[in-house]
MARDO-923542 format. One record per atom (N, C-alpha, C): residue in one letter; chain; x, y, z. Coordinates in nm, 2 decimals. Atoms other than C-alpha are relative to their C-alpha. Last residue first. Layout:
+------+------+--------+--------+--------+
| code | unit |     px |     py |     pz |
+------+------+--------+--------+--------+
|    A |    A |      X |      Y |      Z |
...
+------+------+--------+--------+--------+
//
This chain:
+------+------+--------+--------+--------+
| code | unit |     px |     py |     pz |
+------+------+--------+--------+--------+
|    X |    A |  -0.08 |   0.10 |   0.06 |
|    X |    A |   1.39 |  -5.91 |  -1.36 |
|    X |    A |   0.15 |   0.02 |   0.04 |
|    X |    A |  -0.11 |  -0.06 |   0.08 |
|    X |    A |   1.15 |  -5.73 |  -1.14 |
|    X |    A |   0.10 |  -0.10 |  -0.05 |
|    X |    A |  -0.13 |   0.02 |  -0.06 |
|    X |    A |   0.84 |  -5.92 |  -1.05 |
|    X |    A |   0.10 |   0.07 |  -0.08 |
|    X |    A |  -0.07 |   0.11 |   0.06 |
|    X |    A |   0.52 |  -5.77 |  -1.20 |
|    X |    A |   0.14 |  -0.01 |   0.07 |
|    X |    A |  -0.11 |  -0.03 |   0.08 |
|    X |    A |   0.32 |  -5.55 |  -0.97 |
|    X |    A |   0.07 |  -0.12 |  -0.05 |
|    X |    A |  -0.12 |   0.06 |  -0.06 |
|    X |    A |  -0.01 |  -5.67 |  -0.86 |
|    X |    A |   0.12 |   0.02 |  -0.08 |
|    X |    A |  -0.09 |   0.06 |   0.09 |
|    X |    A |  -0.27 |  -5.42 |  -0.97 |
|    X |    A |   0.11 |  -0.07 |   0.08 |
|    X |    A |  -0.12 |   0.04 |  -0.07 |
|    X |    A |  -0.58 |  -5.30 |  -0.78 |
|    X |    A |   0.09 |  -0.08 |  -0.11 |
|    X |    A |   0.01 |   0.14 |  -0.03 |
|    X |    A |  -0.83 |  -5.11 |  -1.00 |
|    X |    A |   0.13 |  -0.05 |   0.07 |
|    X |    A |  -0.12 |   0.08 |   0.02 |
|    X |    A |  -0.85 |  -4.73 |  -0.99 |
|    X |    A |  -0.02 |  -0.14 |   0.04 |
|    X |    A |   0.04 |   0.12 |   0.08 |
|    X |    A |  -1.20 |  -4.58 |  -1.00 |
|    X |    A |   0.12 |  -0.09 |  -0.03 |
|    X |    A |   0.09 |   0.08 |  -0.09 |
|    X |    A |  -1.13 |  -4.33 |  -0.72 |
|    X |    A |  -0.05 |  -0.12 |  -0.07 |
|    X |    A |  -0.07 |   0.10 |  -0.08 |
|    X |    A |  -0.83 |  -4.21 |  -0.93 |
|    X |    A |  -0.09 |  -0.09 |   0.09 |
|    X |    A |  -0.03 |  -0.05 |  -0.13 |
|    X |    A |  -1.07 |  -4.05 |  -1.18 |
|    X |    A |   0.07 |  -0.10 |   0.09 |
|    X |    A |  -0.09 |   0.09 |  -0.05 |
|    X |    A |  -1.06 |  -4.20 |  -1.53 |
|    X |    A |   0.05 |   0.05 |   0.14 |
|    X |    A |   0.08 |   0.13 |  -0.01 |
|    X |    A |  -1.38 |  -4.03 |  -1.65 |
|    X |    A |   0.09 |  -0.10 |   0.06 |
|    X |    A |  -0.04 |   0.11 |   0.10 |
|    X |    A |  -1.18 |  -3.71 |  -1.58 |
|    X |    A |  -0.09 |  -0.12 |   0.02 |
|    X |    A |  -0.07 |  -0.06 |   0.10 |
|    X |    A |  -1.29 |  -3.38 |  -1.41 |
|    X |    A |   0.04 |  -0.10 |  -0.11 |
|    X |    A |  -0.14 |  -0.01 |  -0.03 |
|    X |    A |  -1.56 |  -3.55 |  -1.22 |
|    X |    A |   0.08 |   0.05 |  -0.12 |
|    X |    A |  -0.04 |  -0.12 |  -0.07 |
|    X |    A |  -1.92 |  -3.46 |  -1.26 |
|    X |    A |   0.14 |   0.01 |   0.04 |
|    X |    A |   0.03 |   0.02 |  -0.14 |
|    X |    A |  -2.06 |  -3.81 |  -1.34 |
|    X |    A |   0.04 |   0.13 |   0.08 |
|    X |    A |   0.14 |  -0.02 |  -0.02 |
|    X |    A |  -2.09 |  -3.71 |  -1.71 |
|    X |    A |  -0.04 |  -0.02 |   0.15 |
|    X |    A |   0.09 |   0.12 |  -0.02 |
|    X |    A |  -1.72 |  -3.69 |  -1.72 |
|    X |    A |  -0.14 |   0.04 |   0.04 |
|    X |    A |   0.01 |   0.07 |   0.12 |
|    X |    A |  -1.53 |  -3.39 |  -1.87 |
|    X |    A |  -0.09 |  -0.12 |   0.01 |
|    X |    A |  -0.03 |   0.14 |   0.00 |
|    X |    A |  -1.58 |  -3.16 |  -1.58 |
|    X |    A |  -0.02 |  -0.06 |  -0.14 |
|    X |    A |   0.08 |   0.08 |  -0.09 |
|    X |    A |  -1.56 |  -2.79 |  -1.64 |
|    X |    A |   0.03 |  -0.14 |  -0.01 |
|    X |    A |   0.07 |  -0.09 |  -0.09 |
|    X |    A |  -1.41 |  -2.63 |  -1.95 |
|    X |    A |  -0.09 |  -0.08 |   0.09 |
|    X |    A |   0.12 |   0.04 |  -0.06 |
|    X |    A |  -1.16 |  -2.86 |  -2.12 |
|    X |    A |  -0.05 |   0.10 |   0.09 |
|    X |    A |   0.01 |  -0.08 |  -0.12 |
|    X |    A |  -0.89 |  -2.74 |  -2.36 |
|    X |    A |  -0.14 |  -0.03 |   0.06 |
|    X |    A |   0.10 |  -0.10 |  -0.02 |
|    X |    A |  -0.84 |  -3.03 |  -2.59 |
|    X |    A |   0.03 |   0.09 |   0.12 |
|    X |    A |  -0.06 |  -0.08 |  -0.10 |
|    X |    A |  -0.60 |  -3.28 |  -2.74 |
|    X |    A |  -0.08 |   0.13 |   0.01 |
|    X |    A |   0.04 |  -0.14 |   0.00 |
|    X |    A |  -0.80 |  -3.54 |  -2.93 |
|    X |    A |   0.07 |   0.07 |   0.12 |
|    X |    A |  -0.03 |  -0.08 |  -0.13 |
|    X |    A |  -0.63 |  -3.87 |  -2.98 |
|    X |    A |  -0.04 |   0.14 |  -0.03 |
|    X |    A |  -0.03 |  -0.14 |   0.02 |
|    X |    A |  -0.78 |  -4.10 |  -3.25 |
|    X |    A |   0.04 |   0.05 |   0.14 |
|    X |    A |   0.02 |  -0.08 |  -0.12 |
|    X |    A |  -0.79 |  -4.48 |  -3.26 |
|    X |    A |   0.04 |   0.15 |  -0.03 |
|    X |    A |   0.12 |   0.04 |  -0.07 |
|    X |    A |  -0.81 |  -4.75 |  -3.53 |
|    X |    A |  -0.03 |   0.08 |   0.13 |
|    X |    A |   0.12 |  -0.07 |   0.05 |
|    X |    A |  -0.57 |  -4.60 |  -3.78 |
|    X |    A |  -0.13 |  -0.03 |   0.07 |
|    X |    A |   0.08 |   0.10 |   0.07 |
|    X |    A |  -0.30 |  -4.86 |  -3.69 |
|    X |    A |  -0.13 |   0.07 |  -0.06 |
|    X |    A |  -0.07 |   0.07 |   0.11 |
|    X |    A |  -0.03 |  -4.60 |  -3.61 |
|    X |    A |  -0.08 |  -0.10 |  -0.07 |
|    X |    A |  -0.11 |   0.09 |  -0.05 |
|    X |    A |  -0.26 |  -4.37 |  -3.41 |
|    X |    A |   0.05 |  -0.08 |  -0.12 |
|    X |    A |   0.04 |   0.13 |   0.04 |
|    X |    A |  -0.44 |  -4.07 |  -3.57 |
|    X |    A |   0.11 |  -0.10 |   0.05 |
|    X |    A |  -0.11 |   0.09 |   0.05 |
|    X |    A |  -0.38 |  -3.74 |  -3.40 |
|    X |    A |  -0.06 |  -0.14 |  -0.03 |
|    X |    A |   0.05 |   0.14 |   0.02 |
|    X |    A |  -0.62 |  -3.45 |  -3.36 |
|    X |    A |   0.10 |  -0.08 |  -0.06 |
|    X |    A |  -0.08 |   0.09 |   0.08 |
|    X |    A |  -0.49 |  -3.12 |  -3.21 |
|    X |    A |  -0.08 |  -0.13 |  -0.01 |
|    X |    A |  -0.13 |  -0.06 |   0.04 |
|    X |    A |  -0.63 |  -2.81 |  -3.05 |
|    X |    A |   0.08 |  -0.09 |  -0.10 |
|    X |    A |  -0.10 |   0.10 |   0.05 |
|    X |    A |  -0.99 |  -2.91 |  -2.99 |
|    X |    A |   0.11 |   0.08 |  -0.06 |
|    X |    A |  -0.06 |  -0.07 |   0.11 |
|    X |    A |  -1.20 |  -2.68 |  -2.76 |
|    X |    A |   0.12 |  -0.09 |  -0.05 |
|    X |    A |  -0.14 |   0.04 |   0.03 |
|    X |    A |  -1.39 |  -2.92 |  -2.53 |
|    X |    A |   0.03 |   0.08 |  -0.13 |
|    X |    A |  -0.05 |   0.02 |   0.14 |
|    X |    A |  -1.70 |  -2.77 |  -2.37 |
|    X |    A |   0.14 |  -0.05 |  -0.01 |
|    X |    A |  -0.13 |   0.06 |  -0.02 |
|    X |    A |  -1.85 |  -2.83 |  -2.03 |
|    X |    A |   0.07 |  -0.03 |  -0.13 |
|    X |    A |  -0.09 |  -0.12 |   0.00 |
|    X |    A |  -2.15 |  -2.59 |  -2.09 |
|    X |    A |   0.14 |  -0.05 |   0.02 |
|    X |    A |  -0.06 |  -0.02 |  -0.14 |
|    X |    A |  -2.38 |  -2.88 |  -1.99 |
|    X |    A |   0.09 |   0.13 |   0.01 |
|    X |    A |   0.10 |  -0.02 |  -0.10 |
|    X |    A |  -2.61 |  -2.88 |  -2.30 |
|    X |    A |   0.06 |   0.04 |   0.14 |
|    X |    A |   0.11 |  -0.07 |   0.07 |
|    X |    A |  -2.37 |  -2.83 |  -2.59 |
|    X |    A |  -0.11 |   0.03 |   0.10 |
|    X |    A |   0.02 |  -0.12 |  -0.06 |
|    X |    A |  -2.07 |  -2.93 |  -2.37 |
|    X |    A |  -0.12 |   0.08 |  -0.05 |
|    X |    A |  -0.03 |   0.00 |  -0.14 |
|    X |    A |  -1.94 |  -3.20 |  -2.59 |
|    X |    A |  -0.02 |   0.14 |   0.06 |
|    X |    A |  -0.11 |  -0.09 |  -0.02 |
|    X |    A |  -2.12 |  -3.18 |  -2.92 |
|    X |    A |   0.03 |   0.01 |   0.15 |
|    X |    A |   0.00 |  -0.10 |  -0.11 |
|    X |    A |  -2.34 |  -3.48 |  -2.95 |
|    X |    A |   0.13 |   0.08 |   0.00 |
|    X |    A |  -0.12 |  -0.08 |  -0.02 |
|    X |    A |  -2.43 |  -3.69 |  -3.25 |
|    X |    A |  -0.02 |   0.09 |   0.12 |
|    X |    A |   0.00 |  -0.13 |   0.06 |
|    X |    A |  -2.70 |  -3.95 |  -3.23 |
|    X |    A |   0.13 |   0.07 |   0.03 |
|    X |    A |  -0.01 |   0.01 |   0.14 |
|    X |    A |  -2.76 |  -4.32 |  -3.16 |
|    X |    A |  -0.02 |   0.14 |  -0.07 |
|    X |    A |   0.11 |  -0.08 |   0.05 |
|    X |    A |  -2.86 |  -4.26 |  -2.80 |
|    X |    A |  -0.01 |   0.00 |  -0.15 |
|    X |    A |   0.12 |   0.03 |  -0.07 |
|    X |    A |  -2.65 |  -4.54 |  -2.66 |
|    X |    A |  -0.12 |   0.08 |  -0.05 |
|    X |    A |   0.05 |   0.14 |   0.04 |
|    X |    A |  -2.38 |  -4.54 |  -2.92 |
|    X |    A |  -0.13 |  -0.03 |   0.07 |
|    X |    A |   0.05 |   0.07 |  -0.12 |
|    X |    A |  -2.34 |  -4.16 |  -2.89 |
|    X |    A |  -0.05 |  -0.14 |  -0.04 |
|    X |    A |   0.12 |   0.09 |   0.03 |
|    X |    A |  -2.13 |  -4.04 |  -3.18 |
|    X |    A |  -0.04 |  -0.07 |   0.13 |
|    X |    A |  -0.01 |   0.14 |  -0.01 |
|    X |    A |  -1.90 |  -3.75 |  -3.09 |
|    X |    A |  -0.12 |  -0.07 |  -0.05 |
|    X |    A |   0.13 |   0.06 |   0.03 |
|    X |    A |  -1.83 |  -3.39 |  -3.16 |
|    X |    A |   0.01 |  -0.15 |  -0.01 |
|    X |    A |   0.00 |   0.14 |   0.00 |
|    X |    A |  -1.54 |  -3.20 |  -3.00 |
|    X |    A |  -0.14 |  -0.05 |  -0.03 |
|    X |    A |   0.08 |   0.05 |  -0.12 |
|    X |    A |  -1.55 |  -2.84 |  -3.11 |
|    X |    A |  -0.01 |  -0.15 |  -0.01 |
|    X |    A |  -0.09 |  -0.01 |  -0.11 |
|    X |    A |  -1.28 |  -2.71 |  -3.35 |
|    X |    A |  -0.07 |  -0.03 |   0.13 |
|    X |    A |   0.05 |  -0.10 |  -0.09 |
|    X |    A |  -1.55 |  -2.65 |  -3.61 |
|    X |    A |   0.09 |   0.02 |   0.12 |
|    X |    A |   0.04 |  -0.12 |   0.06 |
|    X |    A |  -1.41 |  -2.82 |  -3.92 |
|    X |    A |  -0.06 |   0.11 |   0.09 |
|    X |    A |  -0.11 |  -0.06 |   0.08 |
|    X |    A |  -1.21 |  -3.10 |  -3.77 |
|    X |    A |  -0.04 |   0.14 |  -0.05 |
|    X |    A |  -0.11 |  -0.04 |  -0.10 |
|    X |    A |  -1.47 |  -3.18 |  -3.51 |
|    X |    A |   0.11 |   0.07 |  -0.07 |
|    X |    A |   0.05 |  -0.12 |  -0.08 |
|    X |    A |  -1.75 |  -3.18 |  -3.77 |
|    X |    A |   0.10 |   0.05 |   0.10 |
|    X |    A |   0.01 |  -0.11 |   0.09 |
|    X |    A |  -1.55 |  -3.41 |  -4.00 |
|    X |    A |  -0.05 |   0.13 |   0.08 |
|    X |    A |  -0.14 |  -0.05 |   0.02 |
|    X |    A |  -1.47 |  -3.64 |  -3.71 |
|    X |    A |   0.00 |   0.12 |  -0.09 |
|    X |    A |  -0.04 |  -0.06 |  -0.12 |
|    X |    A |  -1.84 |  -3.67 |  -3.62 |
|    X |    A |   0.14 |   0.06 |  -0.01 |
|    X |    A |   0.07 |  -0.13 |  -0.02 |
|    X |    A |  -1.93 |  -3.73 |  -3.98 |
|    X |    A |   0.04 |   0.07 |   0.12 |
|    X |    A |  -0.06 |  -0.09 |   0.10 |
|    X |    A |  -1.67 |  -4.01 |  -4.03 |
|    X |    A |  -0.06 |   0.14 |   0.02 |
|    X |    A |   0.01 |   0.05 |   0.13 |
|    X |    A |  -1.78 |  -4.19 |  -3.71 |
|    X |    A |   0.06 |   0.11 |  -0.09 |
|    X |    A |   0.03 |  -0.08 |   0.11 |
|    X |    A |  -1.66 |  -4.10 |  -3.37 |
|    X |    A |  -0.02 |  -0.09 |  -0.12 |
|    X |    A |   0.00 |   0.06 |   0.13 |
|    X |    A |  -1.65 |  -4.27 |  -3.03 |
|    X |    A |  -0.04 |   0.10 |  -0.11 |
|    X |    A |   0.12 |  -0.02 |   0.07 |
|    X |    A |  -1.56 |  -4.16 |  -2.68 |
|    X |    A |   0.01 |  -0.07 |  -0.14 |
|    X |    A |   0.00 |   0.08 |   0.13 |
|    X |    A |  -1.30 |  -4.22 |  -2.42 |
|    X |    A |  -0.13 |   0.02 |  -0.06 |
|    X |    A |   0.11 |   0.08 |   0.04 |
|    X |    A |  -1.24 |  -3.96 |  -2.15 |
|    X |    A |   0.03 |  -0.08 |  -0.12 |
|    X |    A |   0.13 |  -0.05 |  -0.05 |
|    X |    A |  -1.02 |  -3.71 |  -1.97 |
|    X |    A |  -0.11 |  -0.11 |  -0.02 |
|    X |    A |   0.10 |   0.06 |   0.09 |
|    X |    A |  -0.66 |  -3.84 |  -2.01 |
|    X |    A |  -0.14 |   0.02 |   0.07 |
|    X |    A |   0.08 |   0.10 |  -0.06 |
|    X |    A |  -0.44 |  -3.59 |  -1.83 |
|    X |    A |  -0.10 |  -0.06 |  -0.10 |
|    X |    A |  -0.02 |   0.13 |   0.07 |
|    X |    A |  -0.18 |  -3.42 |  -2.05 |
|    X |    A |  -0.08 |  -0.11 |   0.07 |
|    X |    A |  -0.06 |   0.09 |  -0.10 |
|    X |    A |  -0.19 |  -3.12 |  -1.80 |
|    X |    A |   0.03 |  -0.14 |  -0.06 |
|    X |    A |  -0.09 |  -0.06 |  -0.10 |
|    X |    A |  -0.24 |  -2.82 |  -2.03 |
|    X |    A |   0.07 |  -0.10 |   0.09 |
|    X |    A |  -0.12 |  -0.06 |   0.06 |
|    X |    A |  -0.38 |  -3.00 |  -2.34 |
|    X |    A |   0.10 |   0.05 |   0.11 |
|    X |    A |   0.00 |  -0.15 |  -0.03 |
|    X |    A |  -0.63 |  -3.22 |  -2.17 |
|    X |    A |   0.14 |   0.06 |  -0.04 |
|    X |    A |  -0.10 |  -0.04 |  -0.09 |
|    X |    A |  -0.65 |  -3.56 |  -2.34 |
|    X |    A |   0.00 |   0.15 |   0.02 |
|    X |    A |   0.00 |  -0.14 |  -0.02 |
|    X |    A |  -0.94 |  -3.73 |  -2.51 |
|    X |    A |   0.09 |   0.04 |   0.11 |
|    X |    A |  -0.06 |  -0.03 |  -0.13 |
|    X |    A |  -0.90 |  -4.08 |  -2.64 |
|    X |    A |   0.01 |   0.15 |   0.00 |
|    X |    A |  -0.06 |  -0.14 |  -0.02 |
|    X |    A |  -1.13 |  -4.14 |  -2.94 |
|    X |    A |   0.04 |   0.01 |   0.15 |
|    X |    A |  -0.01 |  -0.04 |  -0.14 |
|    X |    A |  -1.23 |  -4.49 |  -3.06 |
|    X |    A |   0.08 |   0.13 |   0.01 |
|    X |    A |  -0.14 |   0.00 |  -0.04 |
|    X |    A |  -1.33 |  -4.52 |  -3.43 |
|    X |    A |   0.01 |   0.05 |   0.15 |
|    X |    A |  -0.05 |  -0.09 |  -0.10 |
|    X |    A |  -1.67 |  -4.61 |  -3.54 |
|    X |    A |   0.15 |  -0.02 |   0.02 |
|    X |    A |  -0.05 |  -0.12 |   0.06 |
|    X |    A |  -1.82 |  -4.76 |  -3.86 |
|    X |    A |   0.06 |   0.10 |   0.10 |
|    X |    A |   0.11 |  -0.10 |   0.00 |
|    X |    A |  -2.04 |  -5.02 |  -3.70 |
|    X |    A |   0.05 |   0.13 |  -0.05 |
|    X |    A |   0.10 |   0.05 |   0.09 |
|    X |    A |  -1.80 |  -5.31 |  -3.79 |
|    X |    A |  -0.12 |   0.10 |  -0.01 |
|    X |    A |   0.07 |   0.12 |  -0.04 |
|    X |    A |  -1.53 |  -5.10 |  -3.62 |
|    X |    A |  -0.10 |  -0.05 |  -0.10 |
|    X |    A |   0.12 |  -0.01 |  -0.08 |
|    X |    A |  -1.33 |  -4.86 |  -3.82 |
|    X |    A |  -0.05 |  -0.13 |   0.05 |
|    X |    A |   0.04 |   0.14 |  -0.01 |
|    X |    A |  -0.97 |  -4.84 |  -3.96 |
|    X |    A |  -0.12 |  -0.01 |   0.10 |
|    X |    A |   0.07 |   0.05 |  -0.12 |
|    X |    A |  -0.92 |  -4.49 |  -4.07 |
|    X |    A |  -0.03 |  -0.15 |  -0.01 |
|    X |    A |  -0.10 |   0.04 |  -0.10 |
|    X |    A |  -0.65 |  -4.38 |  -4.32 |
|    X |    A |  -0.06 |  -0.06 |   0.13 |
|    X |    A |  -0.07 |   0.12 |   0.05 |
|    X |    A |  -0.89 |  -4.37 |  -4.62 |
|    X |    A |   0.10 |  -0.06 |   0.11 |
|    X |    A |   0.09 |   0.12 |  -0.02 |
|    X |    A |  -1.12 |  -4.13 |  -4.43 |
|    X |    A |   0.08 |  -0.13 |  -0.04 |
|    X |    A |   0.00 |   0.03 |  -0.14 |
|    X |    A |  -0.83 |  -3.88 |  -4.40 |
|    X |    A |  -0.08 |  -0.13 |   0.02 |
|    X |    A |  -0.14 |   0.04 |  -0.04 |
|    X |    A |  -0.75 |  -3.87 |  -4.77 |
|    X |    A |   0.01 |  -0.03 |   0.15 |
|    X |    A |  -0.03 |   0.14 |   0.04 |
|    X |    A |  -1.12 |  -3.89 |  -4.85 |
|    X |    A |   0.14 |  -0.04 |   0.04 |
|    X |    A |  -0.09 |   0.00 |   0.11 |
|    X |    A |  -1.19 |  -3.56 |  -4.66 |
|    X |    A |   0.05 |  -0.14 |  -0.03 |
|    X |    A |  -0.14 |   0.00 |  -0.04 |
|    X |    A |  -1.48 |  -3.62 |  -4.44 |
|    X |    A |   0.09 |  -0.01 |  -0.12 |
|    X |    A |  -0.05 |   0.14 |  -0.02 |
|    X |    A |  -1.82 |  -3.54 |  -4.59 |
|    X |    A |   0.15 |   0.02 |   0.05 |
|    X |    A |  -0.14 |  -0.01 |  -0.03 |
|    X |    A |  -2.05 |  -3.24 |  -4.59 |
|    X |    A |   0.06 |  -0.14 |   0.03 |
+------+------+--------+--------+--------+
//
């Protein structure tokens, strides 16, 4: 199975053939995580409705929740204007982050920001 060429032609990949994927919860619009896909992972996601990613550390595909039960049911996949990032809108079951938090962008990980002066 291969990714539809009309979709593949619109992607701008890294040198290793990957596209960044931002995952957003459908109900709350909260950003849950950032992951990576290649053409095969995107094809699997589009044809199964289950989020499938490429693990850069393990060098293998993984279906979100396959072992943990914390699945992501995909409702929408959007390509950004440059073709170098995807947005997955999902229903998340359980935590999205491997640390056990709902989001990998948990507020406890916030960095300090100095506000810009108002003009």
